PDB file of the backbone (N, CA, C, O) and the ligand in Angstrom, with CONECT records:
HET     ZN  A 101       1
ATOM      1  N   MET A   1      12.149  -7.068 -20.787  1.00  0.00           N
ATOM      2  CA  MET A   1      11.689  -5.805 -21.018  1.00  0.00           C
ATOM      3  C   MET A   1      10.711  -5.406 -19.910  1.00  0.00           C
ATOM      4  O   MET A   1       9.743  -6.128 -19.674  1.00  0.00           O
ATOM      5  N   PRO A   2      10.935  -4.263 -19.211  1.00  0.00           N
ATOM      6  CA  PRO A   2      10.037  -3.823 -18.110  1.00  0.00           C
ATOM      7  C   PRO A   2       8.614  -3.625 -18.679  1.00  0.00           C
ATOM      8  O   PRO A   2       8.402  -3.284 -19.843  1.00  0.00           O
ATOM      9  N   ARG A   3       7.659  -3.869 -17.758  1.00  0.00           N
ATOM     10  CA  ARG A   3       6.302  -3.547 -18.095  1.00  0.00           C
ATOM     11  C   ARG A   3       5.935  -2.206 -17.608  1.00  0.00           C
ATOM     12  O   ARG A   3       6.361  -1.806 -16.525  1.00  0.00           O
ATOM     13  N   GLN A   4       5.093  -1.427 -18.423  1.00  0.00           N
ATOM     14  CA  GLN A   4       4.692  -0.119 -18.041  1.00  0.00           C
ATOM     15  C   GLN A   4       3.537  -0.225 -17.092  1.00  0.00           C
ATOM     16  O   GLN A   4       2.742  -1.161 -17.174  1.00  0.00           O
ATOM     17  N   THR A   5       3.421   0.828 -16.093  1.00  0.00           N
ATOM     18  CA  THR A   5       2.346   0.872 -15.212  1.00  0.00           C
ATOM     19  C   THR A   5       1.862   2.342 -15.058  1.00  0.00           C
ATOM     20  O   THR A   5       2.520   3.263 -15.541  1.00  0.00           O
ATOM     21  N   ILE A   6       0.757   2.541 -14.409  1.00  0.00           N
ATOM     22  CA  ILE A   6       0.326   3.870 -14.033  1.00  0.00           C
ATOM     23  C   ILE A   6       0.607   4.050 -12.534  1.00  0.00           C
ATOM     24  O   ILE A   6       0.261   3.169 -11.746  1.00  0.00           O
ATOM     25  N   ALA A   7       1.228   5.172 -12.118  1.00  0.00           N
ATOM     26  CA  ALA A   7       1.574   5.408 -10.767  1.00  0.00           C
ATOM     27  C   ALA A   7       1.029   6.803 -10.370  1.00  0.00           C
ATOM     28  O   ALA A   7       0.800   7.646 -11.237  1.00  0.00           O
ATOM     29  N   TYR A   8       0.828   7.036  -9.075  1.00  0.00           N
ATOM     30  CA  TYR A   8       0.161   8.263  -8.532  1.00  0.00           C
ATOM     31  C   TYR A   8       1.156   8.922  -7.608  1.00  0.00           C
ATOM     32  O   TYR A   8       1.868   8.321  -6.804  1.00  0.00           O
ATOM     33  N   LEU A   9       1.126  10.271  -7.819  1.00  0.00           N
ATOM     34  CA  LEU A   9       1.920  11.208  -6.905  1.00  0.00           C
ATOM     35  C   LEU A   9       0.985  11.990  -6.088  1.00  0.00           C
ATOM     36  O   LEU A   9      -0.163  12.219  -6.470  1.00  0.00           O
ATOM     37  N   CYS A  10       1.501  12.440  -4.871  1.00  0.00           N
ATOM     38  CA  CYS A  10       0.720  13.227  -3.934  1.00  0.00           C
ATOM     39  C   CYS A  10       0.371  14.546  -4.516  1.00  0.00           C
ATOM     40  O   CYS A  10       1.262  15.217  -5.037  1.00  0.00           O
ATOM     41  N   GLU A  11      -0.934  15.000  -4.467  1.00  0.00           N
ATOM     42  CA  GLU A  11      -1.348  16.240  -4.998  1.00  0.00           C
ATOM     43  C   GLU A  11      -0.762  17.495  -4.271  1.00  0.00           C
ATOM     44  O   GLU A  11      -0.753  18.594  -4.826  1.00  0.00           O
ATOM     45  N   HIS A  12      -0.278  17.295  -3.023  1.00  0.00           N
ATOM     46  CA  HIS A  12       0.341  18.314  -2.249  1.00  0.00           C
ATOM     47  C   HIS A  12       1.777  18.583  -2.495  1.00  0.00           C
ATOM     48  O   HIS A  12       2.390  19.472  -1.904  1.00  0.00           O
ATOM     49  N   LYS A  13       2.349  17.718  -3.468  1.00  0.00           N
ATOM     50  CA  LYS A  13       3.750  17.896  -3.840  1.00  0.00           C
ATOM     51  C   LYS A  13       4.668  17.773  -2.713  1.00  0.00           C
ATOM     52  O   LYS A  13       5.598  18.578  -2.661  1.00  0.00           O
ATOM     53  N   CYS A  14       4.540  16.820  -1.733  1.00  0.00           N
ATOM     54  CA  CYS A  14       5.323  16.638  -0.580  1.00  0.00           C
ATOM     55  C   CYS A  14       6.589  15.838  -0.832  1.00  0.00           C
ATOM     56  O   CYS A  14       7.453  15.718   0.037  1.00  0.00           O
ATOM     57  N   GLY A  15       6.685  15.275  -2.078  1.00  0.00           N
ATOM     58  CA  GLY A  15       7.854  14.448  -2.339  1.00  0.00           C
ATOM     59  C   GLY A  15       7.736  13.006  -2.138  1.00  0.00           C
ATOM     60  O   GLY A  15       8.680  12.271  -2.424  1.00  0.00           O
ATOM     61  N   HIS A  16       6.594  12.534  -1.647  1.00  0.00           N
ATOM     62  CA  HIS A  16       6.273  11.128  -1.361  1.00  0.00           C
ATOM     63  C   HIS A  16       6.536  10.355  -2.618  1.00  0.00           C
ATOM     64  O   HIS A  16       6.259  10.838  -3.716  1.00  0.00           O
ATOM     65  N   ASN A  17       7.053   9.193  -2.484  1.00  0.00           N
ATOM     66  CA  ASN A  17       7.297   8.324  -3.745  1.00  0.00           C
ATOM     67  C   ASN A  17       5.982   8.034  -4.396  1.00  0.00           C
ATOM     68  O   ASN A  17       4.934   7.978  -3.752  1.00  0.00           O
ATOM     69  N   ALA A  18       6.061   7.855  -5.667  1.00  0.00           N
ATOM     70  CA  ALA A  18       4.885   7.433  -6.481  1.00  0.00           C
ATOM     71  C   ALA A  18       4.463   6.046  -6.028  1.00  0.00           C
ATOM     72  O   ALA A  18       5.291   5.191  -5.713  1.00  0.00           O
ATOM     73  N   VAL A  19       3.142   5.846  -6.005  1.00  0.00           N
ATOM     74  CA  VAL A  19       2.607   4.536  -5.644  1.00  0.00           C
ATOM     75  C   VAL A  19       1.640   4.071  -6.773  1.00  0.00           C
ATOM     76  O   VAL A  19       1.066   4.906  -7.473  1.00  0.00           O
ATOM     77  N   VAL A  20       1.475   2.803  -6.936  1.00  0.00           N
ATOM     78  CA  VAL A  20       0.681   2.257  -7.983  1.00  0.00           C
ATOM     79  C   VAL A  20      -0.740   2.228  -7.536  1.00  0.00           C
ATOM     80  O   VAL A  20      -1.615   2.272  -8.401  1.00  0.00           O
ATOM     81  N   SER A  21      -1.060   2.159  -6.282  1.00  0.00           N
ATOM     82  CA  SER A  21      -2.395   2.159  -5.787  1.00  0.00           C
ATOM     83  C   SER A  21      -3.016   3.525  -5.650  1.00  0.00           C
ATOM     84  O   SER A  21      -2.546   4.306  -4.823  1.00  0.00           O
ATOM     85  N   LYS A  22      -4.025   3.862  -6.395  1.00  0.00           N
ATOM     86  CA  LYS A  22      -4.688   5.195  -6.311  1.00  0.00           C
ATOM     87  C   LYS A  22      -5.281   5.449  -4.875  1.00  0.00           C
ATOM     88  O   LYS A  22      -5.209   6.528  -4.287  1.00  0.00           O
ATOM     89  N   LYS A  23      -5.877   4.307  -4.394  1.00  0.00           N
ATOM     90  CA  LYS A  23      -6.521   4.314  -3.151  1.00  0.00           C
ATOM     91  C   LYS A  23      -5.442   4.632  -1.991  1.00  0.00           C
ATOM     92  O   LYS A  23      -5.723   5.397  -1.068  1.00  0.00           O
ATOM     93  N   ARG A  24      -4.303   4.051  -2.089  1.00  0.00           N
ATOM     94  CA  ARG A  24      -3.235   4.265  -1.141  1.00  0.00           C
ATOM     95  C   ARG A  24      -2.779   5.673  -1.139  1.00  0.00           C
ATOM     96  O   ARG A  24      -2.541   6.243  -0.074  1.00  0.00           O
ATOM     97  N   MET A  25      -2.644   6.271  -2.307  1.00  0.00           N
ATOM     98  CA  MET A  25      -2.210   7.686  -2.437  1.00  0.00           C
ATOM     99  C   MET A  25      -3.306   8.602  -1.958  1.00  0.00           C
ATOM    100  O   MET A  25      -2.981   9.647  -1.396  1.00  0.00           O
ATOM    101  N   ALA A  26      -4.547   8.309  -2.128  1.00  0.00           N
ATOM    102  CA  ALA A  26      -5.599   9.115  -1.589  1.00  0.00           C
ATOM    103  C   ALA A  26      -5.559   9.100  -0.098  1.00  0.00           C
ATOM    104  O   ALA A  26      -5.805  10.130   0.529  1.00  0.00           O
ATOM    105  N   ALA A  27      -5.251   7.947   0.516  1.00  0.00           N
ATOM    106  CA  ALA A  27      -5.197   7.827   1.987  1.00  0.00           C
ATOM    107  C   ALA A  27      -4.000   8.652   2.469  1.00  0.00           C
ATOM    108  O   ALA A  27      -4.083   9.324   3.497  1.00  0.00           O
ATOM    109  N   HIS A  28      -2.868   8.602   1.716  1.00  0.00           N
ATOM    110  CA  HIS A  28      -1.729   9.419   2.104  1.00  0.00           C
ATOM    111  C   HIS A  28      -2.117  10.920   2.068  1.00  0.00           C
ATOM    112  O   HIS A  28      -1.852  11.649   3.024  1.00  0.00           O
ATOM    113  N   GLU A  29      -2.724  11.360   0.999  1.00  0.00           N
ATOM    114  CA  GLU A  29      -3.053  12.720   0.899  1.00  0.00           C
ATOM    115  C   GLU A  29      -3.915  13.262   1.998  1.00  0.00           C
ATOM    116  O   GLU A  29      -3.841  14.443   2.338  1.00  0.00           O
ATOM    117  N   GLN A  30      -4.730  12.405   2.552  1.00  0.00           N
ATOM    118  CA  GLN A  30      -5.554  12.764   3.718  1.00  0.00           C
ATOM    119  C   GLN A  30      -4.662  13.076   5.047  1.00  0.00           C
ATOM    120  O   GLN A  30      -4.988  13.933   5.868  1.00  0.00           O
ATOM    121  N   ARG A  31      -3.619  12.355   5.140  1.00  0.00           N
ATOM    122  CA  ARG A  31      -2.799  12.604   6.300  1.00  0.00           C
ATOM    123  C   ARG A  31      -1.395  13.327   6.050  1.00  0.00           C
ATOM    124  O   ARG A  31      -0.534  13.456   6.921  1.00  0.00           O
ATOM    125  N   CYS A  32      -1.290  13.780   4.734  1.00  0.00           N
ATOM    126  CA  CYS A  32       0.000  14.381   4.329  1.00  0.00           C
ATOM    127  C   CYS A  32       0.176  15.721   5.100  1.00  0.00           C
ATOM    128  O   CYS A  32      -0.779  16.467   5.315  1.00  0.00           O
ATOM    129  N   ALA A  33       1.407  15.980   5.492  1.00  0.00           N
ATOM    130  CA  ALA A  33       1.755  17.193   6.286  1.00  0.00           C
ATOM    131  C   ALA A  33       1.647  18.428   5.363  1.00  0.00           C
ATOM    132  O   ALA A  33       1.540  19.566   5.819  1.00  0.00           O
ATOM    133  N   MET A  34       1.679  18.157   4.097  1.00  0.00           N
ATOM    134  CA  MET A  34       1.626  19.323   3.148  1.00  0.00           C
ATOM    135  C   MET A  34       0.147  19.640   2.814  1.00  0.00           C
ATOM    136  O   MET A  34      -0.125  20.618   2.118  1.00  0.00           O
ATOM    137  N   ASN A  35      -0.778  18.847   3.289  1.00  0.00           N
ATOM    138  CA  ASN A  35      -2.249  19.118   3.100  1.00  0.00           C
ATOM    139  C   ASN A  35      -2.644  20.157   4.061  1.00  0.00           C
ATOM    140  O   ASN A  35      -2.611  19.923   5.269  1.00  0.00           O
ATOM    141  N   GLN A  36      -3.027  21.326   3.576  1.00  0.00           N
ATOM    142  CA  GLN A  36      -3.412  22.453   4.479  1.00  0.00           C
ATOM    143  C   GLN A  36      -4.454  22.116   5.421  1.00  0.00           C
ATOM    144  O   GLN A  36      -4.495  22.655   6.527  1.00  0.00           O
ATOM    145  N   ALA A  37      -5.350  21.200   5.022  1.00  0.00           N
ATOM    146  CA  ALA A  37      -6.471  20.771   5.905  1.00  0.00           C
ATOM    147  C   ALA A  37      -5.963  20.132   7.212  1.00  0.00           C
ATOM    148  O   ALA A  37      -6.658  20.085   8.227  1.00  0.00           O
ATOM    149  N   ARG A  38      -4.705  19.641   7.131  1.00  0.00           N
ATOM    150  CA  ARG A  38      -4.227  19.007   8.443  1.00  0.00           C
ATOM    151  C   ARG A  38      -3.561  20.045   9.339  1.00  0.00           C
ATOM    152  O   ARG A  38      -3.094  19.667  10.414  1.00  0.00           O
ATOM    153  N   ARG A  39      -3.483  21.300   8.985  1.00  0.00           N
ATOM    154  CA  ARG A  39      -2.979  22.397   9.737  1.00  0.00           C
ATOM    155  C   ARG A  39      -1.689  21.970  10.393  1.00  0.00           C
ATOM    156  O   ARG A  39      -1.559  22.102  11.610  1.00  0.00           O
ATOM    157  N   ALA A  40      -0.756  21.477   9.663  1.00  0.00           N
ATOM    158  CA  ALA A  40       0.513  21.092  10.132  1.00  0.00           C
ATOM    159  C   ALA A  40       1.590  22.178   9.912  1.00  0.00           C
ATOM    160  O   ALA A  40       1.414  23.113   9.132  1.00  0.00           O
ATOM    161  N   CYS A  41       2.736  22.003  10.654  1.00  0.00           N
ATOM    162  CA  CYS A  41       3.820  22.995  10.676  1.00  0.00           C
ATOM    163  C   CYS A  41       4.278  23.319   9.229  1.00  0.00           C
ATOM    164  O   CYS A  41       4.489  24.469   8.843  1.00  0.00           O
ATOM    165  N   LYS A  42       4.413  22.230   8.477  1.00  0.00           N
ATOM    166  CA  LYS A  42       4.938  22.422   7.139  1.00  0.00           C
ATOM    167  C   LYS A  42       4.176  23.448   6.217  1.00  0.00           C
ATOM    168  O   LYS A  42       4.763  23.978   5.273  1.00  0.00           O
ATOM    169  N   THR A  43       2.941  23.702   6.490  1.00  0.00           N
ATOM    170  CA  THR A  43       2.145  24.614   5.658  1.00  0.00           C
ATOM    171  C   THR A  43       1.789  25.793   6.431  1.00  0.00           C
ATOM    172  O   THR A  43       0.903  26.520   5.982  1.00  0.00           O
ATOM    173  N   CYS A  44       2.408  26.112   7.635  1.00  0.00           N
ATOM    174  CA  CYS A  44       1.911  27.169   8.535  1.00  0.00           C
ATOM    175  C   CYS A  44       2.794  28.442   8.233  1.00  0.00           C
ATOM    176  O   CYS A  44       3.983  28.361   7.925  1.00  0.00           O
ATOM    177  N   GLU A  45       2.112  29.598   8.348  1.00  0.00           N
ATOM    178  CA  GLU A  45       2.779  30.852   8.234  1.00  0.00           C
ATOM    179  C   GLU A  45       3.799  31.097   9.291  1.00  0.00           C
ATOM    180  O   GLU A  45       4.745  31.863   9.109  1.00  0.00           O
ATOM    181  N   HIS A  46       3.604  30.450  10.381  1.00  0.00           N
ATOM    182  CA  HIS A  46       4.580  30.674  11.559  1.00  0.00           C
ATOM    183  C   HIS A  46       5.800  29.809  11.438  1.00  0.00           C
ATOM    184  O   HIS A  46       6.740  29.986  12.214  1.00  0.00           O
ATOM    185  N   ASN A  47       5.842  28.842  10.466  1.00  0.00           N
ATOM    186  CA  ASN A  47       6.964  27.956  10.340  1.00  0.00           C
ATOM    187  C   ASN A  47       8.167  28.846   9.724  1.00  0.00           C
ATOM    188  O   ASN A  47       8.066  29.375   8.618  1.00  0.00           O
ATOM    189  N   VAL A  48       9.238  28.954  10.489  1.00  0.00           N
ATOM    190  CA  VAL A  48      10.392  29.690  10.041  1.00  0.00           C
ATOM    191  C   VAL A  48      11.494  28.767   9.550  1.00  0.00           C
ATOM    192  O   VAL A  48      11.850  27.793  10.213  1.00  0.00           O
ATOM    193  N   ARG A  49      12.007  29.077   8.423  1.00  0.00           N
ATOM    194  CA  ARG A  49      13.097  28.327   7.810  1.00  0.00           C
ATOM    195  C   ARG A  49      14.306  29.306   7.685  1.00  0.00           C
ATOM    196  O   ARG A  49      14.407  30.115   6.762  1.00  0.00           O
ATOM    197  N   ASP A  50      15.243  29.159   8.724  1.00  0.00           N
ATOM    198  CA  ASP A  50      16.341  30.048   8.757  1.00  0.00           C
ATOM    199  C   ASP A  50      17.633  29.197   8.399  1.00  0.00           C
ATOM    200  O   ASP A  50      17.882  28.140   8.977  1.00  0.00           O
ATOM    201  N   PRO A  51      18.417  29.722   7.429  1.00  0.00           N
ATOM    202  CA  PRO A  51      19.574  28.955   7.042  1.00  0.00           C
ATOM    203  C   PRO A  51      20.553  28.734   8.136  1.00  0.00           C
ATOM    204  O   PRO A  51      21.283  27.744   8.082  1.00  0.00           O
ATOM    205  N   ASP A  52      20.635  29.600   9.158  1.00  0.00           N
ATOM    206  CA  ASP A  52      21.528  29.421  10.265  1.00  0.00           C
ATOM    207  C   ASP A  52      20.878  28.628  11.448  1.00  0.00           C
ATOM    208  O   ASP A  52      21.447  27.672  11.975  1.00  0.00           O
ATOM    209  N   GLU A  53      19.655  29.087  11.826  1.00  0.00           N
ATOM    210  CA  GLU A  53      19.019  28.437  13.002  1.00  0.00           C
ATOM    211  C   GLU A  53      18.151  27.227  12.756  1.00  0.00           C
ATOM    212  O   GLU A  53      17.690  26.557  13.680  1.00  0.00           O
ATOM    213  N   GLY A  54      17.942  26.968  11.469  1.00  0.00           N
ATOM    214  CA  GLY A  54      17.146  25.847  11.068  1.00  0.00           C
ATOM    215  C   GLY A  54      15.673  26.132  10.974  1.00  0.00           C
ATOM    216  O   GLY A  54      15.295  27.292  10.811  1.00  0.00           O
ATOM    217  N   ILE A  55      14.808  25.120  11.070  1.00  0.00           N
ATOM    218  CA  ILE A  55      13.350  25.167  10.954  1.00  0.00           C
ATOM    219  C   ILE A  55      12.793  25.219  12.381  1.00  0.00           C
ATOM    220  O   ILE A  55      13.154  24.381  13.208  1.00  0.00           O
ATOM    221  N   TYR A  56      11.916  26.194  12.684  1.00  0.00           N
ATOM    222  CA  TYR A  56      11.324  26.297  14.018  1.00  0.00           C
ATOM    223  C   TYR A  56      10.013  27.024  13.902  1.00  0.00           C
ATOM    224  O   TYR A  56       9.674  27.588  12.862  1.00  0.00           O
ATOM    225  N   CYS A  57       9.274  26.995  15.009  1.00  0.00           N
ATOM    226  CA  CYS A  57       7.950  27.698  15.098  1.00  0.00           C
ATOM    227  C   CYS A  57       8.210  29.135  15.510  1.00  0.00           C
ATOM    228  O   CYS A  57       8.838  29.368  16.543  1.00  0.00           O
ATOM    229  N   GLY A  58       7.752  30.095  14.741  1.00  0.00           N
ATOM    230  CA  GLY A  58       8.040  31.496  14.987  1.00  0.00           C
ATOM    231  C   GLY A  58       7.251  32.076  16.175  1.00  0.00           C
ATOM    232  O   GLY A  58       7.592  33.163  16.641  1.00  0.00           O
ATOM    233  N   ILE A  59       6.235  31.410  16.669  1.00  0.00           N
ATOM    234  CA  ILE A  59       5.467  31.824  17.760  1.00  0.00           C
ATOM    235  C   ILE A  59       5.505  30.839  18.920  1.00  0.00           C
ATOM    236  O   ILE A  59       4.676  30.923  19.827  1.00  0.00           O
ATOM    237  N   ASP A  60       6.480  29.881  18.906  1.00  0.00           N
ATOM    238  CA  ASP A  60       6.824  28.985  19.963  1.00  0.00           C
ATOM    239  C   ASP A  60       5.552  28.152  20.342  1.00  0.00           C
ATOM    240  O   ASP A  60       5.331  27.863  21.518  1.00  0.00           O
ATOM    241  N   ALA A  61       4.746  27.785  19.352  1.00  0.00           N
ATOM    242  CA  ALA A  61       3.542  26.987  19.673  1.00  0.00           C
ATOM    243  C   ALA A  61       3.858  25.546  19.783  1.00  0.00           C
ATOM    244  O   ALA A  61       2.994  24.759  20.169  1.00  0.00           O
ATOM    245  N   LEU A  62       5.064  25.153  19.462  1.00  0.00           N
ATOM    246  CA  LEU A  62       5.454  23.726  19.345  1.00  0.00           C
ATOM    247  C   LEU A  62       6.021  23.212  20.709  1.00  0.00           C
ATOM    248  O   LEU A  62       7.007  23.767  21.192  1.00  0.00           O
ATOM    249  N   PRO A  63       5.426  22.181  21.325  1.00  0.00           N
ATOM    250  CA  PRO A  63       6.125  21.612  22.513  1.00  0.00           C
ATOM    251  C   PRO A  63       7.512  21.174  22.208  1.00  0.00           C
ATOM    252  O   PRO A  63       7.794  20.783  21.075  1.00  0.00           O
ATOM    253  N   GLU A  64       8.423  21.221  23.198  1.00  0.00           N
ATOM    254  CA  GLU A  64       9.800  21.002  22.906  1.00  0.00           C
ATOM    255  C   GLU A  64      10.121  19.670  22.305  1.00  0.00           C
ATOM    256  O   GLU A  64      11.047  19.573  21.499  1.00  0.00           O
ATOM    257  N   ASP A  65       9.361  18.581  22.680  1.00  0.00           N
ATOM    258  CA  ASP A  65       9.593  17.252  22.260  1.00  0.00           C
ATOM    259  C   ASP A  65       8.927  16.915  20.904  1.00  0.00           C
ATOM    260  O   ASP A  65       9.076  15.806  20.391  1.00  0.00           O
ATOM    261  N   VAL A  66       8.186  17.897  20.332  1.00  0.00           N
ATOM    262  CA  VAL A  66       7.449  17.701  19.106  1.00  0.00           C
ATOM    263  C   VAL A  66       8.085  18.413  18.002  1.00  0.00           C
ATOM    264  O   VAL A  66       8.325  19.617  18.084  1.00  0.00           O
ATOM    265  N   LYS A  67       8.385  17.670  16.908  1.00  0.00           N
ATOM    266  CA  LYS A  67       9.064  18.286  15.680  1.00  0.00           C
ATOM    267  C   LYS A  67       8.091  18.721  14.647  1.00  0.00           C
ATOM    268  O   LYS A  67       8.342  19.658  13.889  1.00  0.00           O
ATOM    269  N   LEU A  68       6.891  17.991  14.606  1.00  0.00           N
ATOM    270  CA  LEU A  68       5.877  18.400  13.652  1.00  0.00           C
ATOM    271  C   LEU A  68       4.509  18.144  14.172  1.00  0.00           C
ATOM    272  O   LEU A  68       4.121  17.026  14.509  1.00  0.00           O
ATOM    273  N   MET A  69       3.747  19.300  14.225  1.00  0.00           N
ATOM    274  CA  MET A  69       2.461  19.186  14.844  1.00  0.00           C
ATOM    275  C   MET A  69       1.363  19.162  13.856  1.00  0.00           C
ATOM    276  O   MET A  69       1.521  19.826  12.831  1.00  0.00           O
ATOM    277  N   PHE A  70       0.198  18.444  14.029  1.00  0.00           N
ATOM    278  CA  PHE A  70      -0.853  18.436  13.112  1.00  0.00           C
ATOM    279  C   PHE A  70      -2.019  19.089  13.944  1.00  0.00           C
ATOM    280  O   PHE A  70      -2.012  19.107  15.175  1.00  0.00           O
ATOM    281  N   ASP A  71      -3.005  19.618  13.178  1.00  0.00           N
ATOM    282  CA  ASP A  71      -4.223  20.223  13.790  1.00  0.00           C
ATOM    283  C   ASP A  71      -3.840  21.203  14.904  1.00  0.00           C
ATOM    284  O   ASP A  71      -4.377  21.200  16.011  1.00  0.00           O
ATOM    285  N   CYS A  72      -2.845  22.061  14.512  1.00  0.00           N
ATOM    286  CA  CYS A  72      -2.525  23.098  15.507  1.00  0.00           C
ATOM    287  C   CYS A  72      -3.538  24.210  15.593  1.00  0.00           C
ATOM    288  O   CYS A  72      -3.994  24.749  14.584  1.00  0.00           O
ATOM    289  N   PRO A  73      -3.903  24.562  16.900  1.00  0.00           N
ATOM    290  CA  PRO A  73      -4.984  25.599  17.023  1.00  0.00           C
ATOM    291  C   PRO A  73      -4.472  26.993  16.594  1.00  0.00           C
ATOM    292  O   PRO A  73      -5.250  27.921  16.373  1.00  0.00           O
ATOM    293  N   LEU A  74      -3.139  27.097  16.487  1.00  0.00           N
ATOM    294  CA  LEU A  74      -2.559  28.408  16.103  1.00  0.00           C
ATOM    295  C   LEU A  74      -2.066  28.457  14.728  1.00  0.00           C
ATOM    296  O   LEU A  74      -1.387  29.402  14.326  1.00  0.00           O
ATOM    297  N   TRP A  75      -2.400  27.437  13.980  1.00  0.00           N
ATOM    298  CA  TRP A  75      -2.005  27.315  12.504  1.00  0.00           C
ATOM    299  C   TRP A  75      -2.607  28.460  11.756  1.00  0.00           C
ATOM    300  O   TRP A  75      -3.738  28.892  11.981  1.00  0.00           O
ATOM    301  N   GLN A  76      -1.822  28.907  10.891  1.00  0.00           N
ATOM    302  CA  GLN A  76      -2.206  30.105   9.997  1.00  0.00           C
ATOM    303  C   GLN A  76      -1.903  29.825   8.544  1.00  0.00           C
ATOM    304  O   GLN A  76      -0.783  29.391   8.274  1.00  0.00           O
ATOM    305  N   ALA A  77      -2.740  30.017   7.627  1.00  0.00           N
ATOM    306  CA  ALA A  77      -2.426  29.858   6.226  1.00  0.00           C
ATOM    307  C   ALA A  77      -1.237  30.759   5.735  1.00  0.00           C
ATOM    308  O   ALA A  77      -1.165  31.932   6.101  1.00  0.00           O
ATOM    309  N   PRO A  78      -0.397  30.249   4.982  1.00  0.00           N
ATOM    310  CA  PRO A  78       0.717  30.992   4.459  1.00  0.00           C
ATOM    311  C   PRO A  78       0.253  32.174   3.681  1.00  0.00           C
ATOM    312  O   PRO A  78      -0.689  32.052   2.898  1.00  0.00           O
ATOM    313  N   ASN A  79       0.884  33.356   3.859  1.00  0.00           N
ATOM    314  CA  ASN A  79       0.634  34.549   2.998  1.00  0.00           C
ATOM    315  C   ASN A  79       1.541  34.473   1.838  1.00  0.00           C
ATOM    316  O   ASN A  79       2.725  34.798   1.935  1.00  0.00           O
ATOM    317  N   VAL A  80       0.989  34.034   0.699  1.00  0.00           N
ATOM    318  CA  VAL A  80       1.861  33.864  -0.500  1.00  0.00           C
ATOM    319  C   VAL A  80       1.743  35.054  -1.408  1.00  0.00           C
ATOM    320  O   VAL A  80       2.391  35.098  -2.454  1.00  0.00           O
TER     321      VAL A  80
HETATM  322 ZN    ZN A 101       1.891  14.086   0.415  1.00  0.00          ZN2+
END
Protein backbone atom coordinates (compact mmCIF):
# COMPACT_ATOMS: atom_id res chain seq x y z
CA MET A 1 0.00 0.00 0.00
CA PRO A 2 1.56 3.38 -1.01
CA ARG A 3 2.18 5.85 1.75
CA GLN A 4 0.61 9.30 1.49
CA THR A 5 2.74 12.45 1.52
CA ILE A 6 2.43 16.22 1.19
CA ALA A 7 3.89 17.73 -1.99
CA TYR A 8 4.30 21.32 -3.18
CA LEU A 9 3.54 22.94 -6.55
CA CYS A 10 5.00 26.18 -7.93
CA GLU A 11 2.84 29.21 -7.09
CA HIS A 12 3.52 30.63 -10.57
CA LYS A 13 1.83 27.64 -12.22
CA CYS A 14 4.79 26.94 -14.52
CA GLY A 15 4.10 23.22 -14.71
CA HIS A 16 7.13 22.19 -12.61
CA ASN A 17 6.66 18.76 -11.05
CA ALA A 18 5.44 18.65 -7.47
CA VAL A 19 8.23 18.25 -4.93
CA VAL A 20 8.09 16.95 -1.36
CA SER A 21 10.49 19.59 -0.03
CA LYS A 22 8.79 22.93 0.67
CA LYS A 23 12.23 24.58 0.86
CA ARG A 24 13.19 23.22 -2.57
CA MET A 25 9.97 24.52 -4.12
CA ALA A 26 10.51 27.94 -2.52
CA ALA A 27 13.99 27.99 -4.10
CA HIS A 28 12.48 27.09 -7.47
CA GLU A 29 9.87 29.85 -7.20
CA GLN A 30 12.66 32.39 -6.73
CA ARG A 31 14.26 31.46 -10.06
CA CYS A 32 11.10 30.39 -11.93
CA ALA A 33 10.70 31.92 -15.40
CA MET A 34 7.00 32.44 -14.63
CA ASN A 35 7.86 34.59 -11.59
CA GLN A 36 7.28 38.17 -12.78
CA ALA A 37 10.01 39.40 -10.43
CA ARG A 38 12.54 37.59 -12.66
CA ARG A 39 11.49 39.72 -15.65
CA ALA A 40 11.80 36.75 -18.00
CA CYS A 41 10.44 36.37 -21.55
CA LYS A 42 7.68 34.01 -20.47
CA THR A 43 5.85 36.73 -18.52
CA CYS A 44 6.70 39.68 -20.77
CA GLU A 45 4.19 41.71 -22.77
CA HIS A 46 6.60 41.65 -25.75
CA ASN A 47 6.64 37.84 -25.89
CA VAL A 48 4.80 36.89 -29.08
CA ARG A 49 3.24 33.45 -29.50
CA ASP A 50 2.38 33.02 -33.14
CA PRO A 51 0.92 29.69 -34.32
CA ASP A 52 2.88 29.98 -37.59
CA GLU A 53 6.10 31.78 -36.62
CA GLY A 54 6.45 30.35 -33.11
CA ILE A 55 7.49 32.19 -29.95
CA TYR A 56 9.68 35.27 -30.31
CA CYS A 57 10.42 38.71 -28.85
CA GLY A 58 8.16 41.33 -30.43
CA ILE A 59 10.75 44.12 -29.98
CA ASP A 60 13.84 42.03 -30.89
CA ALA A 61 15.40 42.53 -27.44
CA LEU A 62 16.65 38.94 -27.37
CA PRO A 63 20.20 38.17 -28.56
CA GLU A 64 20.16 35.58 -31.35
CA ASP A 65 21.72 32.74 -29.32
CA VAL A 66 19.46 33.31 -26.29
CA LYS A 67 16.09 31.59 -26.09
CA LEU A 68 14.97 32.82 -22.69
CA MET A 69 16.25 35.94 -20.97
CA PHE A 70 15.99 36.86 -17.30
CA ASP A 71 16.16 40.39 -15.79
CA CYS A 72 15.51 41.96 -19.18
CA PRO A 73 15.79 45.78 -19.04
CA LEU A 74 12.97 46.02 -21.61
CA TRP A 75 10.67 43.60 -19.79
CA GLN A 76 7.11 44.84 -19.51
CA ALA A 77 4.27 43.45 -17.40
CA PRO A 78 1.59 41.76 -19.50
CA ASN A 79 -1.59 43.75 -20.12
CA VAL A 80 -4.24 41.32 -19.05
ZN1 LIG B 1 7.74 27.58 -11.37
